[in-house]
N, C-alpha and C positions, 0 to 999 in steps of 0.2 A: 224442437217441436215445430211442426208446420201444419198449415191447413191446405188440403188438396181440394180444389173445387171442381165439381162436375155436374152435368145435367142428370146423369144416372150413375149410381154406384151399384155394382153387382158383387154380391158376396158368394164366392165359389167359382173356382177356375176349372171346373170340369167341363164336360161336353156342353151341357145346357148353358153355362155361363159364357163360354167362348162363342158359341153360336149366337147367343143373344147379343153379345157385343158386336160381332161381325154384322148381324142383320141391322142393328141400329145404325152403325156407321155407313153401311151400304145405302140405306134409305135416307139418311140425313147426315151427310159428311160434316156438318157443323155441330152435331150433337156430341157433347163431351162425355166420354164413357171411361170409367175406371173400374177395373176388375181386381178384387182383393182375394187372394188365394193363400191359405195358411201354409201350404207346402209348395208343390210344383204342379203346373197344369196337367190335368189328366192322370194324376197319380192314384186316384181312388177308383171308384166303380167304373168311371169312364174309360180307364185304361186297362182294366183287368177282367172285363167281361168276355163273354163267349164270341162276340163279334157278329151276331146274327142280325140281319136287317129284314126280318119277316113282317109282312103285313097280316097274313092269315093267322088265325088262332088267337086273336085279341078279343077283348071285350068289344062288342059292337060300337059302344060309345067312343072307343079310341080310334076306330077306323078312319074317320075323316082326317084326324090329326096324322095318323100313320101314312095316309095317302099323300097328304101335303108334304110330309117328310120325305117320302120316297121320290117325289118329283125333284127334290133338292139333291138327294143322294145321287140320283141319275145324272146330275150336272155337277158332281163334286169337283171335277177339275176346273170348271169355270169359277167356282166359288173360292177354292183354296189353292189352285194351281198344282195339286198333287192328286193321284188317284187312291192312295192309301190302301192299295190292294183291294179296291172295290171290285166285286165280281158277281154278276147276276147269275148265280148258280141255280136259282130256284130252290124250293123248300118242300120237303115231304113231311106231312103230318100223319104219322103211321099208326094204325090200330091193329092190335092183335085180335084174338077171337072173341073176347068179352063183348057182349052186346052193348054195354055202356060206352066202351071205347069206340066201337063202330059208329054209334049214334053221335058221339062227340065229333068224330072226323067228318061225318056227313053234315052236321050242323055248322062246322067251321067252313066247309066249302060253300054252303048256302049263304052264310053271312058275308063272306068275301065277295061272292058273285052279286049279292044285293047292293054292294057299294061299288060295283064296277071293276072289281079285281077278279079276273078270270081264275077259277080254280076247278080242277078236273079230278073226279073221283076215279081211282084205279083199283080194280080188284086184284086178287092174288096173281092171276095170270098176267094181268097188265103190268104189275110190278116186276114179275119175273122176266117179262119180255124186255123191259127197258133197263132194269137194274138187277141183273141176276145175282149180284153179290149180296143183296139184301135178303135176309132170311127171317121167317117167323111172324110175318105180318099178313093179316087177312086182306087189308085194304088201306088206302091212304088218300088224303087230299093233296093234290099237287098244284102248287102255285109257282108259275114260271117267272113272275116278276120279282119275287123275293130274292134277296142277295146277301152277301157277306162283305165285311171289310175288316181291316186289322185295327183293333181298338188302341193298340199301343202307338199307332201312327196318327190316328185321326185327330184327337184333341190337340196335340202339339201343332199339327198342320193348320187347324182352324185358328189356334191362338196366333200363329205366325201371320195368317191372313188378316186377323183382327188388328194386330199390331201395325201391319203395313197400311191398314186403312185408318190408322190414327188412334186406336184404343190404347189407353194406359193400363197395362197388365202388370200388377205387382205381386210377385211370388214371395214366399216366406213372409207373408204379411197376415198375421192373425187378427181377426176382428174380435174385440173383447167387450164391446157394448155398442148400442145404437139407440137413438131416441129421435123424436121429431119435435122441433121448436119453430114456431112462426112459419109453418109450412115448409120447412127445410129439414132434411135428415142430417144428423150429426153422427157419424160412424167413427168410433174410437178403435184404433189399432194398437197392438202391443208396441211399446216404445214411446207412446205419447202422441203420435200424429193423429190428426182428425181429417176425415173426408166429409165435406159438406156437399149435399146433392139434393136435387129437387125430387127425384124418384129413387127408390131402393128396391132392388131385385134380389130375392132370397133364393138362391139355387145351390144351397150348401149341402145337399145330399142328406146323409144320416145325421149331420150336425144342424140341419135346418130348423128343427123344432126349438132349439135354444134361441135362435134369432127370432122366430115367431113369438116365443114367450116374452121377449122384451117388449112386445106390443100387445100383450094380453090375449094371445091365442096360441093354439098348438095342435098337434096331431099325434096319435099313439104309434109312433114309428118303432118298428122292430129292426134293429141292425143285424143283417145276416148276409150270407153269400153262398153261392153254389160251389161245391167242390169241383175243381177243374184239373185237367192234366193234358199234356201234349205228348205225342209219341215222336220217335225219331222218323226220319223221312223214309217213306216207302213209295214204290211207283204210283204215280197219280192215276186214280181210277174213280174216286168217290166224288162225282160231279155235284149232285145236289146236297145241301145240308139236310140232315135227317133228325126228326124229333119224334120220339114215341109219345103217344097220347098220355101214357102214364108217367112220362118224364124220366123213365129209367135210362133212356139213351137220348142224348143230344150231341150230335157229332157233325163235324165238317172237316174236309181236307183242304189244306192250302195248296197253291200251285207248286210250292217247293216240296210237297209230299208229306209234311207233318199232318197228323190228325189231331184236331183239338176236340176235347170231350168235356161235357158238363152233364149235370143231371140233378134230380131231386134225391133225397130231401136237402133243403138248404141247411147250412150250418150257422150257428150263432157267431157274430163278429163283435169285436170290442172297440167302439170308436174312441173311448177314453185312452186306452193303451195303444190304439192304432194297430190292432192285430186282427187277423182273420185266419185262425188255425184251421187246418184240414185234418179231420179224423181219418187215420189210415184205413179204418174199416169202410168208410164211405168210398175211398179210392178203390179198394179191392172190389167192392160191390159194383161200382161203375165199370171197372175193367171187365168183370164177368158179363154184365149186360151187353157191353159193346161187342165182345167176341161172339156172343150168341147171335147178335143181330147182324154182324159183319164178320163171318168166319175168316175171311181173307186176312184180317188183321191179327190173327193168332201168330204170335212170335214177334210182333212189333214191340219195341222197347219204350217204356214210359221214361221220359227224360226230365220232366219237370211237373210239379204239382203246385197249385196255388188256389187262392180264393180272393175275395175282396170284401169291402164294406159297403153294402147296398142297403137302401132304406125301403122297408116293406110296411104296408098299411093293411089292416085287417080285411078291408073290402077289396083289396088288390087293385085299387084304382089310385092314381096319383093325385096330388094336390097341384092344380094349375089355375092361376087367376089372381084377382085382387084380394088384398087383405079384407077381412070382415070388420076390422077395427080402425084402420089407419089409411087415410087417403094417400095415394102415391106409392104404397107398398105392394109388391107383387111377389107371389110365391110360385115355385115349381120344384117339387121334390116328391119322394116316395114312389118311384117308378117301378118298384117291386120286381127288379131284375129284368124289366122289359123296356128300359129307357133308351138303349143305344140307338135303335132305329128311329125313335121319336125325336132325337136331339135337334136336328135342324128345323123340324116342324115346331118344336117348343120354342126355339129361338125366334122363329118368325112370328109366333103367336105373342110372345112377350114383347117383341118390338111393336106389334099392333097395339097392345094394351098401353105401352109407354107413350107411343107417339100419337095414337088415335083415341085411346080410351075405350076401345072395343076391338073385337076380332070376329070375322065371319066364320072362323072355325069353331064348331060347337064345344063349349066348355062347361055346360050346365051340370055334368056329373062330377066335376072335379073341385068344387069350392072347399076351402079350408073350413068354412062355416058348418059343414056337415058334421064336424066333430064337436061343435059347441053345445049341442043339445043333449049330449050323453054318449053312451057306448054305441058304436057302429057294429052291426052284425058281421061276423067273420064269413067271408066268402068260402064256398066249397073249394075253390082253387087254393086259398090260403091253407086250409086244412090238409090239402093234398101235398103241398110243396114243403111243408114242415112236419117233421116227426116229433114225438113227445120229448125226446132228448134236446132237440134244438130249442123248443119252446120253453122247456124248463131252464135251460141256460139263459134264455132271454127274460125269464121271470114271468112267463105267461102260462096260465092254466089252460089246458086243452085235453080233451079225451077223444078216443076213437081214432088215433093216428098210430099206425104200426111202426115199430122200430125197424131200422134197416139191418138186415142180416149180412153176414160175411159170405160172399159168393166164391165158389171155386172158379178160377180164372185160367185163361190160356195165354195172357200176355206175360212177357218176362220183364224183369227189372234190368236196367243197364248192367252189363257185365255178366249176366247169366247166360247160360247156353240156351239157344233157341230150341 
């Protein structure tokens, strides 16, 4: 049994935790940081997400944080020494004929522009002129600054950079308890060791509410993940990432030619069993939506299907900021499937809070204390991204959400004739 002493202990070795560690060490090389990860770095939502680095289409309150994050992504090589397949592809937020979809795309462009992120509205003719392979959309908001990266590469690269900067990252180290005594945090890990630290950062994803609960607070996290799949390589043509307003199509093509696809509705995940099963009917539906939007992909083979364990909150806003009960404790979790792009910005903000006690990036919408007064209303986006089956599996009552049907598709499974 040993005691590990640090200035800041970070619980969670995902993207948020590794970026926080790197930012702390870059800003104060004398600041002792230990990261405690129950598995391996980047193994959960950080490593299995879609890889989108979009600014547009977010809640307006997240845009300052997203812009701060984008400035770091655009200098990724400087921070971690690797590009991790970062590619400024741009992003299309595309609406079909429904008036509410068109209004949402127009609103997205206005909100991005209001925060200094150029977004261009393109009508059907404009889309056809620039991307003739995209079908069935009336108009779209086009953001050229948005980008993509490979999530399987990013967190390990940030972790390597954090280690090189002097961070103590301990994998296969499960935290089993934590408390504060005499102004210091005592964090117990399986096996009997204890980490003693002046500050504690809770970035444990879907497992974060348990840690918050040790300090008398919490949040109604729903563990879930989007069904995703990737095709075999086809000739590269799909330069921007594409997201349908209704979430039926979220797709991007890698430089190697594979097409990565995600979509709604989310599926329930199990953080206890550490499983994120994908209902085959969801995959079939997503395949059909994809082929209708990008007919050129008819005949591509689906080579892998997966999901992840992400943390969702009913108002579709994350928790970021200081504890409401305990001085020196900070939380950042519940990114609702939109956290990959925010990662370096969150790390920078948490470093602000730990080192300075404040941040110039607005955080007023994200306190954990918003859940202390009672039930928080479900956002329309939450209702749109989950269907009744997902919510029932997660033990949440909800009405008015349509089930996902099985679509007729034109993609083939590996080994089938095209």
